[in-house]
N, C-alpha and C positions, 0 to 999 in steps of 0.2 A: 418343506418337503409336505407333500400333501398327507402323508401317513404319518408326519410327526402333529397334522392339524387333526386330524382327525381323533388322537390319542389324546390332544390337549383337551377338544371339546365332550371326549369322553369320560374324562375325570374331572370337569368343570361343573357348571352350573344347570348342563344341558344333559344332567345325568336322567332323567326323567324319559330320555327320547331313545333308550337303549340302545346306544351307539354302538356296532361293532366294527371291526377292522377285521378283513380277511387280506392276509398277503399272497400274491399270486408270482411264486417263483420262477422267474424265465428258464432255469437250469444251473447247473454249476457256474459258480466263478471265476472256472479258470480262464486265464489268458487278460481278464478283465483290468487294467491299469487306473485304478481310482486313487486317488488320496486317501491315507487311512483316516481321515473325519469322516470321510463317504461311508466307509464300513462301519465305522463306529454307529451313524445313524442307521444304516442299512440292519446291521446286527440288532440293534434295540427295537426298532420296528418290527422286524422279525419277531423278536422274543417277546414283543407287548401283544402280539398279533391274536385276536381270539381263534382264528383258525389259520394257518399256513397251508396252500396248495402248491404242488409242482405241477406247473403248466407242461405236462408232458405227452407226446404219444408215441407208443411204441418204443421207447425210453428214447427217444428225441426230443429236445427243447422245441416248444412251438415257435413262429413264427411271432414277428410281432403284430400282426393282423390275426394270427390265431390267437394271440394271447390278448389283445383286445377283444375280441368276441366273445373269449371265453369269461372274460369280467361281465361284461355286458350280459350276458347268459347269466349269470348269478348275483346280477346286481336288482333289487328292490328300486332304488332310486339312483340315476345316474346325475351327479355333480361334475360340473368341470369349468375350467376356467378358460374363455376363448378370446384371441387378438381379433376376431372378425373375420378372419382370413376361411375361404372356402375350398382352399387348396392346400391341406395339408392332413395328417393323421387324424386327428383333432374331428375337423369336419366329417370324416371318413365313419371315423368312431361314433359321432353324434346321428349320422343318417342311419346306421346301423340300429342304433338304439329306436330310433323312432320307427324303423321297419318292424322293429320287434317288441312295438308298442309299450316301449320302458317309462318311466315316470322320470322325466329331465328337468333339473333346474342349472343355468349357469351365470357365471360373474363374468363379465366384459373385463378384460385386462384393463384396460386404460380407465375405469370406474372403481379400482381397486388402490386403496391408501392406504400404505403401510407407514 
């Protein structure tokens, strides 16, 4: 998970970079049926975040598109993992970031070796 990676780098030898994590919460998790391990990770990331923001407007959760735009609007640097496809939410998000003159860095999915 990307949030866990940010927390790892924040506490490692990269501490001189002032890495922070803001969690953007889509709204209540009622009705979402994920395994317990997911929620343990989710709760860890949220509780370890420097800032927790609820992405709501007029007491209603934001749509996926609105959340992505909110995150881009509040980012100094946009870092993403990309599979090269130009027909998905990631590509639309990249285009939104470019349109708003954000610094962008990416990793190609086929170049990541774990």
